[in-house]
C-alpha positions in Angstrom: 138.1 78.0 91.7 137.7 77.4 96.1 138.6 73.8 96.7 139.3 72.0 100.0 141.4 69.0 100.8 140.6 66.8 103.7 142.7 64.8 105.4 141.3 61.7 106.5 144.2 59.3 105.9 144.8 58.5 109.9 144.5 55.1 111.1 143.3 56.8 114.6 145.0 53.9 116.5 144.2 55.5 120.1 140.9 54.8 119.2 141.2 51.1 119.8 138.7 50.5 117.3 138.1 48.7 114.0 136.2 51.4 112.6 138.0 54.1 111.5 138.5 57.1 112.9 136.7 59.9 111.2 133.8 57.2 110.9 133.0 57.2 114.5 129.7 59.2 115.1 129.0 62.6 117.0 125.2 63.1 117.3 124.2 60.3 115.1 126.7 61.7 112.3 130.0 60.7 111.1 132.8 62.8 111.9 134.1 63.4 108.5 130.8 64.3 107.0 130.3 67.4 109.5 133.4 68.3 108.3 132.4 68.0 104.7 129.4 69.8 105.0 131.1 72.8 106.7 133.6 72.8 103.9 130.9 73.1 101.1 128.3 75.3 103.0 131.3 77.9 103.2 131.6 78.1 99.5 134.0 75.6 98.5 133.1 74.3 95.0 135.2 70.8 95.2 136.0 68.9 98.2 139.1 66.3 97.9 139.3 63.6 100.3 142.6 62.2 100.7 141.8 58.5 102.0 144.2 56.1 103.9 143.5 53.6 106.5 140.2 52.2 105.8 139.7 53.8 102.7 136.9 51.6 101.5 134.6 52.0 104.4 135.3 56.0 104.2 135.0 56.4 100.7 131.5 54.5 100.8 130.3 56.3 103.5 130.9 60.0 102.0 129.9 58.7 97.9 126.7 60.8 98.4 128.2 63.9 99.4 130.0 66.7 97.1 133.5 65.1 97.0 136.3 63.2 94.8 138.6 60.8 96.7 142.2 60.4 96.3 144.4 57.6 98.4 147.7 58.3 99.8 150.1 55.0 99.8 150.8 53.3 102.8 153.3 51.2 103.3 156.0 50.6 105.9 159.0 51.5 103.9 156.6 54.9 102.9 156.4 58.6 104.1 153.7 59.7 106.3 153.0 63.0 107.7 150.2 65.7 106.6 152.6 67.2 104.1 152.3 63.6 102.2 148.6 63.5 102.6 148.5 66.7 100.6 150.9 65.7 98.2 148.4 63.0 97.5 145.9 65.6 96.4 148.5 67.6 93.8 147.2 66.5 90.7 143.6 68.6 91.4 145.3 72.0 92.4 145.0 74.4 89.8 147.8 76.9 90.0 145.0 79.9 91.0 142.8 77.9 92.9 142.0 78.9 96.4 143.5 75.8 98.7 141.3 75.3 101.9 142.7 72.4 104.2 141.0 70.8 106.9 140.9 67.8 109.1 138.9 64.9 109.2 138.7 64.5 112.6 137.4 68.0 113.5 133.9 67.6 113.5 132.8 70.8 115.4 134.3 73.1 112.6 131.7 75.4 111.4 130.6 77.0 108.6 130.7 80.5 109.9 134.1 80.2 111.3 135.3 78.7 107.9 133.9 81.9 105.8 135.8 84.4 108.1 138.9 82.4 107.4 138.5 82.4 104.1 137.6 85.9 103.5 140.4 87.1 105.7 142.8 85.2 103.7 141.3 86.8 100.3 141.1 90.1 102.1 144.5 90.3 102.8 145.9 88.8 99.8 148.1 86.0 101.5 149.9 83.4 99.7 149.2 81.1 102.8 147.0 81.8 106.2 147.0 79.9 109.1 144.4 79.5 111.6 145.4 79.5 115.6 143.8 79.8 118.5 145.0 79.9 122.1 144.9 77.4 124.6 145.1 77.1 128.5 146.5 73.8 127.9 148.7 73.3 124.1 149.8 70.0 125.1 149.9 68.0 122.0 149.6 71.1 119.3 152.2 72.6 117.1 153.1 76.0 118.4 153.0 78.8 116.5 156.4 80.9 116.7 156.4 84.5 116.0 159.1 86.9 114.6 159.8 90.0 117.0 157.2 92.3 114.8 154.5 89.8 115.4 154.6 87.8 112.2 154.6 83.9 111.5 158.0 82.9 111.8 157.4 78.8 111.8 155.3 76.1 113.5 157.1 73.6 115.4 155.1 70.5 116.3 155.3 69.2 120.1 157.3 66.2 119.6 160.4 68.3 118.2 159.6 71.3 120.6 161.9 72.8 122.9 160.9 73.2 126.2 160.8 77.1 126.0 158.8 77.0 122.8 156.3 74.3 124.6 155.8 77.4 127.0 153.5 79.1 124.0 150.1 79.1 123.8 149.3 80.1 120.7 148.6 76.8 118.8 148.1 75.5 115.1 144.5 74.1 114.2 145.7 72.6 111.2 143.6 74.6 109.3 145.0 76.4 106.3 144.7 78.6 103.3 146.9 78.5 100.4 147.0 79.9 96.8 147.6 77.0 94.4 150.8 77.4 92.8 152.3 78.3 96.2 151.1 75.1 97.7 152.6 72.9 95.2 155.5 74.7 95.1 156.4 74.6 99.0 155.4 71.1 98.9 158.6 70.4 97.2 160.9 72.1 99.2 159.5 70.4 102.5 162.2 67.9 104.0 162.0 64.7 106.5 164.4 66.0 109.1 162.5 65.8 112.0 161.6 63.4 115.4 158.8 61.3 113.1 160.8 61.3 109.9 157.6 62.6 108.0 156.5 65.3 105.7 155.3 67.9 107.8 152.8 70.3 106.1 153.6 72.9 109.0 157.0 73.2 107.3 155.6 74.7 104.1 155.0 78.1 106.2 158.5 78.1 107.0 159.6 77.6 103.7 157.6 80.5 102.3 158.8 83.0 105.1 162.2 82.3 104.5 161.5 83.0 100.5 159.9 86.4 102.2 156.4 85.6 101.1 153.4 87.2 102.5 151.7 84.6 105.4 149.0 85.6 107.4 147.4 84.1 110.9 144.0 84.2 111.6 143.4 83.9 115.4 140.2 81.8 116.2 138.4 83.3 119.0 136.4 80.3 119.9 138.7 77.5 120.2 136.0 75.0 121.1 135.8 75.0 116.9 138.7 73.0 116.3 138.7 70.3 119.0 139.5 67.2 117.5 139.0 64.0 118.5 141.7 61.1 118.9 140.6 58.7 121.5 137.5 57.6 123.1 137.6 60.5 125.7 137.3 63.0 123.2 135.0 61.6 120.9 132.8 62.1 124.5 133.7 65.4 124.8 133.2 66.5 121.6 129.8 64.6 121.3 128.7 67.1 124.4 129.7 69.8 122.6 127.4 69.0 119.3 124.6 68.3 121.7 124.5 71.1 123.1 124.8 73.3 120.0 122.3 71.0 118.5 119.6 71.6 121.3 120.4 75.2 121.1 119.2 75.4 117.5 116.1 73.8 117.8 115.3 76.3 121.1 115.8 79.3 119.1 113.4 77.9 116.5 110.8 77.3 118.9 111.0 73.9 120.5 110.9 73.9 124.5 113.5 71.2 125.8 113.0 70.9 129.2 116.5 69.6 130.4 118.9 70.2 127.2 121.6 68.4 129.3 119.4 65.0 129.3 118.2 65.3 125.6 119.9 63.6 123.1 119.1 64.6 119.0 120.9 63.8 116.2 122.5 66.3 113.9 119.7 65.2 111.1 116.9 65.4 113.2 113.8 67.9 112.4 111.2 69.1 115.0 108.6 71.8 114.7 107.4 74.7 116.7 105.9 74.1 120.2 107.1 70.9 120.7 107.9 70.2 124.1 110.7 67.6 124.5 111.1 66.2 128.1 114.3 64.3 129.7 115.8 61.6 128.9 114.7 61.7 125.4 116.8 60.4 122.1 115.7 61.6 118.8 117.9 59.8 116.2 119.1 58.8 112.5 116.8 61.6 110.3 113.3 61.4 112.7 111.1 63.9 111.8 108.7 65.4 114.7 105.6 68.1 113.8 104.3 71.1 115.8 102.9 71.1 118.9 104.0 67.4 119.9 104.9 66.1 123.8 107.9 64.0 123.5 108.9 62.3 126.6 110.3 61.7 129.1 112.6 58.4 128.5 111.6 58.4 125.1 113.7 56.8 122.0 112.4 57.9 118.6 114.5 56.1 115.2 114.1 56.8 111.7 110.4 57.9 112.5 107.9 60.5 111.0 105.8 62.4 113.9 103.2 64.6 112.8 101.5 67.5 114.8 99.9 67.1 118.1 101.3 63.7 118.7 102.1 62.5 122.2 104.7 59.9 122.8 105.6 59.2 126.4 108.1 56.6 127.9 108.2 54.6 124.9 110.6 53.2 121.9 109.6 54.0 118.2 111.7 52.4 115.3 110.9 53.2 111.5 107.4 54.6 112.1 104.9 56.6 110.9 102.2 58.4 113.6 99.7 60.6 112.2 98.1 64.0 114.1 96.5 63.9 117.3 97.8 60.2 118.3 98.8 59.3 121.8 101.6 56.3 122.6 102.6 55.5 125.6 103.5 55.1 128.5 105.7 51.9 127.7 104.5 51.0 124.1 107.0 49.7 121.4 106.4 50.7 117.8 108.6 48.4 115.7 109.4 49.1 112.0 106.8 49.1 109.6 104.3 50.3 111.7 101.5 53.5 110.6 99.5 54.9 113.2 96.4 57.2 111.8 95.2 60.1 113.4 93.8 60.2 116.9 95.0 56.7 117.5 95.4 55.4 120.9 98.6 53.0 121.9 98.8 52.6 125.6 100.5 51.1 128.2 102.6 47.7 127.4 101.5 47.6 123.8 103.6 46.5 120.7 102.7 46.9 117.2 104.9 45.6 114.4 104.3 46.0 111.0 100.9 47.0 111.3 98.8 49.6 109.9 95.9 51.0 112.4 93.3 53.5 110.7 92.1 56.5 112.7 90.3 56.8 116.0 91.3 53.2 116.7 92.7 52.1 120.4 94.4 49.6 122.0 95.0 51.0 125.4 96.9 48.5 127.6 98.9 45.1 127.1 98.1 43.9 123.8 100.8 42.5 120.3 99.6 43.3 117.0 101.6 42.3 114.4 101.6 41.8 110.7 97.9 43.6 110.8 95.6 45.9 109.2 93.5 47.3 111.5 90.4 49.8 110.2 89.1 52.8 111.6 87.2 53.1 115.0 88.2 49.7 116.2 88.9 48.8 119.7 91.6 46.3 120.6 91.0 45.2 124.5 93.5 44.3 127.1 95.7 41.4 126.5 94.6 40.9 123.0 97.4 39.1 121.1 97.3 39.1 117.0 99.1 35.4 116.5 101.2 35.9 113.3 103.7 33.0 113.3 103.2 29.6 112.8 106.6 28.6 113.6 108.0 29.1 109.9 106.0 32.0 108.2 104.4 35.1 109.4 100.8 35.7 108.4 98.3 38.8 108.4 95.2 39.8 110.3 92.9 41.9 108.8 90.1 43.9 111.0 87.2 45.9 109.6 86.4 49.5 110.7 84.4 49.8 114.0 85.1 45.9 114.9 85.4 44.8 118.7 88.3 42.8 119.8 87.4 41.7 123.5 90.0 41.2 126.2 92.3 38.3 126.2 91.5 37.4 122.6 93.7 35.4 120.5 93.4 36.4 116.6 95.2 33.4 114.8 96.3 34.5 111.4 95.8 34.6 108.8 92.4 36.1 109.3 89.7 38.5 108.5 87.4 40.3 111.6 85.1 42.3 108.9 83.6 45.6 109.8 81.6 46.1 112.9 82.3 42.5 113.8 82.5 41.3 117.7 84.9 39.2 119.2 83.9 38.1 123.0 86.7 38.5 125.5 88.8 35.3 126.2 88.0 34.1 122.3 91.1 32.3 120.2 89.7 33.0 116.4 91.1 30.8 113.9 88.0 31.4 111.4 87.0 34.6 109.8 84.2 36.8 111.3 81.6 38.2 109.1 80.1 41.6 108.6 78.3 42.8 112.1 78.9 38.9 113.5 79.5 38.2 117.1 82.3 35.5 117.4 82.5 33.3 120.6 85.2 30.7 121.0 85.8 29.4 124.3 84.7 26.4 126.4 81.5 27.0 128.2 82.0 27.4 132.1 81.2 24.5 134.6 80.9 25.3 138.5 81.9 22.1 140.5 80.0 22.5 143.6 82.0 22.6 147.0 85.3 21.6 145.1 87.0 24.8 145.9 87.4 24.5 149.6 90.2 23.3 151.2 92.3 23.1 148.3 95.2 25.2 149.9 
């Protein structure tokens, strides 16, 4: 069986956060979820996640994934280190298992990289294989020390390295493959004789080398894949790389992104072919966008479904549904529970909340539509307010097909305006309007002769 052990017990003190480090998001998704997904897609049968600090929050976040969790004991009088974390998962390791060890704070690791690494390990029949990389600035990483014949001798952590070893540019990525029984054997041999007084997983390589075991090293060509997150600066750097990858994925699939540097798309977003995304657009949290849409500029869409041939310009859309051919914006706000039919027009400075608006209806500017069901072919004029709140409760307004709501009217809920009814401009409607009726609710105009002179 192929299994992974994902190390996720660290506190992440440099993040300066109450949120466990591995739950900080990169392009809308927690770091640990990227690592689990890459592991699973690479052919791993079982993922073991080692939890420690923030274990309840982390465990809850990943409970829907293909994982089992184990807890690394935490306490001032207990040993720490990567070796100790792997020891916590020892009960899951079978003698004949292929064990892949990953870091939970490395969200850029890809399925393709892991597949190549595992294949190298298996094809060469190594008992252990280290993934290494060459960095221009290797500060902070353990260094790979090789023998004269080029084989691996040992890994030296930065804090234990001499000045000579610190000059080495080949680093340990923290990703390994082991044969199960060999890993368990080597873990029993490592000691805490280092500056941190910790069990280093890297020491297992020295143990195996000293006993003449066949240990390999696979050099990663693109070191970007193993960039980890230890603080907020690195989080931003990793997010920028992930942003580029996500945008490229969509562009290769047939989406036009005018300016990828100012377009932010979460990893869970889906976009159809021939859609155009304009600058300063944010697509978040599982949003689905169809084909031939125009989205942006300066638009944010969250947890929403956008069908085909839809335009959303300079607007915010949250937890809403927009059907084919509809136009939204500029400067519109669709709040949660909004459902727009086909060929609807929601224009400048229109706000819609928890409302259904039928096909071919329009509200072109400066209106508030809340807690409403609006039929097909309805016109909602400028300045119309659906008055849905009485100070204690929200109430619903029903507007029938082909009704006309004149500009600057107030519809005071609960209220029904039936099919084909007409509300005159400037009316405050508090009683139901029957089918085909005209409703006028405003005071008669009175002109006072001469009274307008010299007012100022």
